[in-house]
C-alpha positions as CSV (number, residue, x, y, z in Angstrom):
1,X,1.6,26.2,-13.0
2,X,0.1,28.1,-10.1
3,X,1.6,31.5,-9.8
4,X,2.6,33.1,-6.5
5,X,-0.5,35.4,-6.8
6,X,-2.7,32.4,-6.7
7,X,-1.6,31.3,-3.4
8,X,-3.6,32.3,-0.2
9,X,-1.4,34.4,1.5
10,X,-0.6,33.5,5.1
11,X,1.5,35.3,7.3
12,X,4.4,33.2,8.5
13,X,4.0,34.0,12.1
14,X,0.5,32.4,11.8
15,X,1.4,29.3,9.7
16,X,0.8,25.9,11.4
17,X,2.6,23.2,9.5
18,X,6.1,21.7,9.5
19,X,6.5,18.5,7.7
20,X,8.9,15.7,8.1
21,X,9.1,13.1,5.1
22,X,11.0,10.1,4.4
23,X,10.9,7.3,1.9
24,X,9.0,9.3,-0.6
25,X,9.3,11.6,-3.6
26,X,8.1,15.2,-3.5
27,X,6.7,16.6,-6.7
28,X,4.6,19.0,-8.5
29,X,1.4,17.9,-9.9
30,X,-1.6,20.0,-11.3
31,X,-0.4,23.2,-9.6
32,X,-0.1,21.4,-6.2
33,X,2.9,20.2,-4.3
34,X,2.4,16.4,-3.4
35,X,4.4,13.6,-2.0
36,X,4.3,10.1,-3.6
37,X,4.6,7.0,-1.2
38,X,4.1,3.4,-1.6
39,X,1.6,1.3,0.5
40,X,0.6,-2.3,0.0
41,X,2.0,-2.4,-3.5
42,X,-0.1,1.0,-4.6
43,X,1.1,4.4,-5.1
44,X,-0.6,7.1,-3.0
45,X,-0.4,10.8,-3.4
46,X,-0.6,13.2,-0.3
47,X,-1.1,17.0,-0.6
48,X,1.2,19.4,1.2
49,X,-0.5,22.5,1.8
50,X,2.6,25.0,1.1
51,X,0.6,28.1,1.9
52,X,0.2,27.3,5.4
53,X,3.8,25.4,5.9
54,X,6.7,27.0,7.4
55,X,9.4,24.5,6.5
56,X,9.7,21.0,5.0
57,X,12.2,18.4,6.4
58,X,13.5,15.7,3.9
59,X,14.7,12.7,5.8
60,X,16.4,9.5,4.4
61,X,15.0,8.0,1.1
62,X,13.4,11.3,-0.3
63,X,13.8,12.9,-3.5
64,X,12.3,16.1,-4.8
65,X,11.7,17.7,-8.2
66,X,12.8,21.0,-9.6
67,X,9.1,21.9,-10.2
68,X,8.3,21.2,-6.4
69,X,11.1,23.2,-5.3
70,X,9.8,26.3,-7.4
71,X,6.5,26.1,-5.8
72,X,7.8,25.9,-2.3
73,X,10.1,28.9,-2.9
74,X,7.3,30.8,-4.2
75,X,5.3,30.0,-1.1
76,X,8.3,31.0,1.1
77,X,8.8,27.6,2.6
78,X,12.1,26.5,4.0
79,X,13.4,23.3,2.7
80,X,15.9,21.2,4.8
81,X,17.8,17.9,4.0
82,X,18.2,15.8,7.3
83,X,18.9,12.4,8.4
84,X,16.5,9.8,10.2
85,X,14.2,11.4,12.7
86,X,14.7,14.8,11.7
87,X,18.2,14.9,13.2
88,X,21.3,15.7,11.1
89,X,22.5,13.7,8.5
90,X,26.3,14.3,8.6
91,X,27.0,16.5,11.9
92,X,25.6,16.8,15.2
93,X,24.8,20.5,15.2
94,X,24.2,21.5,11.6
95,X,21.5,21.3,9.0
96,X,21.5,22.9,5.7
97,X,18.6,25.0,5.0
98,X,17.4,25.9,1.4
99,X,16.1,29.4,1.6
100,X,13.7,30.8,-1.0
101,X,15.7,33.4,-2.9
102,X,13.2,36.4,-2.5
103,X,14.7,39.9,-2.1
104,X,11.2,41.3,-1.2
105,X,11.9,40.8,2.6
106,X,12.2,43.8,5.1
107,X,15.3,45.5,5.9
108,X,14.2,47.3,8.9
109,X,15.1,44.4,11.2
110,X,18.5,43.5,9.8
111,X,19.3,47.1,10.0
112,X,18.1,47.5,13.3
113,X,20.1,44.2,14.3
114,X,23.3,45.8,13.1
115,X,22.8,48.9,15.3
116,X,23.7,46.8,18.4
117,X,25.4,43.6,17.1
118,X,28.8,45.1,16.7
119,X,28.7,46.5,20.4
120,X,29.8,43.8,23.0
121,X,27.7,45.4,25.7
122,X,24.4,45.8,23.7
123,X,25.1,42.3,22.1
124,X,25.3,41.0,26.0
125,X,22.0,42.9,26.6
126,X,20.3,41.3,23.8
127,X,21.5,37.8,24.8
128,X,20.1,38.6,28.6
129,X,16.9,39.5,26.9
130,X,16.6,36.2,25.0
131,X,17.3,34.3,28.2
132,X,14.9,36.1,30.5
133,X,12.1,35.7,28.0
134,X,12.9,32.1,27.7
135,X,12.3,31.6,31.5
136,X,9.3,33.9,31.1
137,X,7.9,31.5,28.6
138,X,8.5,28.5,30.7
139,X,6.5,30.2,33.3
140,X,3.6,31.0,31.0
141,X,3.2,27.8,29.2
142,X,3.6,25.6,32.5
143,X,1.0,27.9,34.3
144,X,-1.7,27.3,32.0
145,X,-1.0,24.0,30.1
146,X,-3.6,21.6,31.6
147,X,-2.1,18.4,30.3
148,X,1.6,19.3,31.3
149,X,0.0,20.2,34.9
150,X,-1.6,16.6,34.8
151,X,1.8,15.1,34.0
152,X,3.4,16.8,37.1
153,X,5.1,19.8,35.5
154,X,3.8,22.3,37.9
155,X,5.1,25.9,37.7
156,X,4.3,26.5,41.5
157,X,6.4,23.5,42.7
158,X,9.1,24.9,45.1
159,X,11.8,23.3,43.1
160,X,10.8,24.7,39.9
161,X,10.3,28.3,41.3
162,X,13.6,28.2,43.1
163,X,15.5,27.0,40.0
164,X,14.1,29.8,37.7
165,X,14.2,32.4,39.9
166,X,17.9,31.8,40.7
167,X,18.7,31.7,36.9
168,X,17.1,35.0,36.3
169,X,19.0,36.6,39.1
170,X,22.1,35.1,37.7
171,X,21.4,36.3,34.1
172,X,20.8,39.9,35.5
173,X,24.4,39.6,37.0
174,X,26.2,37.8,34.1
175,X,29.3,39.8,33.0
176,X,29.7,38.0,29.8
177,X,28.1,35.8,27.2
178,X,30.3,32.8,28.4
179,X,28.7,33.1,31.8
180,X,25.2,33.3,30.3
181,X,26.0,30.0,28.4
182,X,27.0,28.5,31.4
183,X,23.7,29.6,33.4
184,X,21.7,28.4,30.3
185,X,23.5,25.0,30.7
186,X,22.9,24.6,34.4
187,X,19.2,25.4,34.2
188,X,18.5,23.1,31.2
189,X,20.5,20.3,33.1
190,X,18.2,21.1,36.3
191,X,15.1,21.0,34.0
192,X,16.3,17.5,32.7
193,X,16.5,16.4,36.1
194,X,13.1,17.5,37.1
195,X,11.5,16.4,34.1
196,X,12.9,12.9,34.6
197,X,11.8,12.9,38.1
198,X,8.2,13.8,37.5
199,X,8.0,11.2,34.7
200,X,9.8,8.4,36.4
201,X,13.0,8.2,34.5
202,X,15.7,8.6,37.0
203,X,19.1,8.1,36.0
204,X,18.6,10.2,32.6
205,X,21.7,11.5,31.2
206,X,21.5,13.9,28.2
207,X,23.4,12.4,25.2
208,X,22.9,13.6,21.7
209,X,23.9,10.4,20.2
210,X,22.0,8.2,22.9
211,X,19.4,5.8,21.6
212,X,17.4,6.2,24.6
213,X,13.7,7.5,23.9
214,X,13.9,10.6,25.9
215,X,17.1,11.7,24.0
216,X,15.8,10.8,20.5
217,X,12.8,12.9,21.3
218,X,14.8,15.8,22.5
219,X,16.9,15.5,19.6
220,X,13.6,15.7,17.0
221,X,11.8,18.1,18.8
222,X,14.6,20.4,19.0
223,X,15.3,20.4,15.2
224,X,11.5,21.0,14.7
225,X,12.2,24.3,16.9
226,X,15.4,25.2,14.7
227,X,13.0,25.0,11.9
228,X,10.7,27.5,13.3
229,X,13.6,29.9,14.2
230,X,15.1,29.5,10.7
231,X,11.8,30.3,9.4
232,X,11.6,33.4,11.6
233,X,15.1,34.7,10.7
234,X,14.7,34.2,7.0
235,X,11.3,36.2,6.8
236,X,12.7,38.8,8.9
237,X,15.9,39.0,6.7
238,X,18.3,38.5,9.8
239,X,21.3,36.4,8.4
240,X,21.9,33.3,10.8
241,X,25.6,34.2,11.6
242,X,24.4,37.2,13.5
243,X,24.3,35.3,16.9
244,X,24.1,36.8,20.2
245,X,24.8,34.2,22.4
246,X,25.9,30.9,20.8
247,X,29.1,32.3,19.2
248,X,30.1,34.3,16.4
249,X,32.1,31.6,14.8
250,X,29.1,29.5,14.3
251,X,27.3,30.2,11.0
252,X,23.8,29.1,12.0
253,X,24.2,30.0,15.6
254,X,21.4,33.0,15.8
255,X,18.9,29.8,14.9
256,X,20.1,28.3,18.1
257,X,19.4,31.4,20.0
258,X,16.3,31.8,18.8
259,X,14.9,28.3,19.1
260,X,16.2,28.5,22.9
261,X,13.2,30.7,23.5
262,X,10.6,27.7,23.3
263,X,12.6,24.5,23.5
264,X,12.5,24.1,27.3
265,X,9.1,25.3,27.7
266,X,7.6,22.9,25.0
267,X,10.0,20.3,23.8
268,X,11.6,19.4,26.9
269,X,8.3,18.3,28.9
270,X,6.9,16.4,26.1
271,X,10.1,14.6,25.4
272,X,9.9,13.1,28.7
273,X,6.1,12.4,28.7
274,X,6.4,10.8,25.0
275,X,9.2,8.8,26.4
276,X,7.3,7.4,29.6
277,X,4.4,6.7,27.3
278,X,6.6,4.8,24.9
279,X,5.1,7.1,21.9
280,X,6.5,6.3,18.5
281,X,8.4,9.1,16.4
282,X,5.3,10.2,14.4
283,X,3.1,10.5,17.5
284,X,5.6,12.6,19.4
285,X,6.2,14.7,16.1
286,X,2.2,15.2,16.0
287,X,2.2,16.2,19.6
288,X,5.3,18.7,19.5
289,X,3.7,20.2,16.5
290,X,0.2,20.6,18.1
291,X,2.1,22.0,20.9
292,X,3.9,24.8,18.9
293,X,0.4,25.7,17.4
294,X,-1.3,25.9,21.0
295,X,1.1,28.0,22.5
296,X,1.9,30.3,19.4
297,X,5.5,29.3,19.4
298,X,6.4,30.7,15.8
299,X,4.3,33.9,16.5
300,X,6.1,34.3,19.8
301,X,9.7,34.0,18.1
302,X,8.7,36.6,15.7
303,X,7.5,39.1,18.4
304,X,10.7,38.4,20.4
305,X,13.1,38.9,17.5
306,X,11.4,42.1,16.0
307,X,11.4,43.6,19.6
308,X,15.0,43.3,20.1
309,X,16.0,44.2,16.4
310,X,14.1,47.5,16.8
311,X,14.8,48.5,20.6
312,X,17.7,50.6,19.7
313,X,16.2,52.0,16.6
314,X,13.3,53.3,18.5
315,X,15.4,54.8,21.4
316,X,17.5,56.7,18.8
317,X,14.1,58.3,17.2
318,X,13.3,59.3,20.7
319,X,16.5,60.9,21.3
320,X,16.2,63.1,18.2
């Protein structure tokens, strides 16, 4: 079997692939991880380049062998079981991640995170940084993405400028995490309305269980973002329970905090564009992943989480 040292090392922040598989069998064969599917009464094998993969989502009708799991763990690939279309099988806000059990991950980031996490004021400051960075990423992506501009997503639109500037000011003044959550919800609602308007889908209502295309694509794209966020936190060694915004009682809440950095900038507009163009699920997923790569979504998550984790540590060193 292929050993860990035989794999070409690719930093997690530079990896390009997320796979969602359904109705197939994942296995190890000749030192590679493959998935087996049936087509026209013939068996077909397809290779999964595990050294360049961040996470693997297994949908309905899938199975995986122990040998394949061993190789995925060696390559540091997160594996998740989910329902159809990459949305959860049993619960609306939960997905079970199988994390490779490597203890050779850095400790500086979890130690830095713990330096501020138990302090309510510092945790609020970190939550504000996340939210301001989220808005900054929307501005950056929408200002330079030519395709989004062609579809009508214009960062210079007075409506967009006003909603983002108003949200940024409200974030600065927010006295609590509860208020931040309210500001986040209000901004996302306005972005939904704007996206529906520019794509000609008036009357849109965000419902996680809706069968409408825009809602289905939002669910799907958001869970791809959760995969990137979960990978980021696993690599940096920060447990998912140490959230700064979505609630200390939700075990995976930090995944939601990190995924929010890119969801509105990347997933939201393409969900509405894909719905307008009547894309199929596979087409939307390909577009979403291509957008993640083009705008460096995974690397951006790594940079922001590392910066927040180390900010107080750097300040303490300066004070000595």
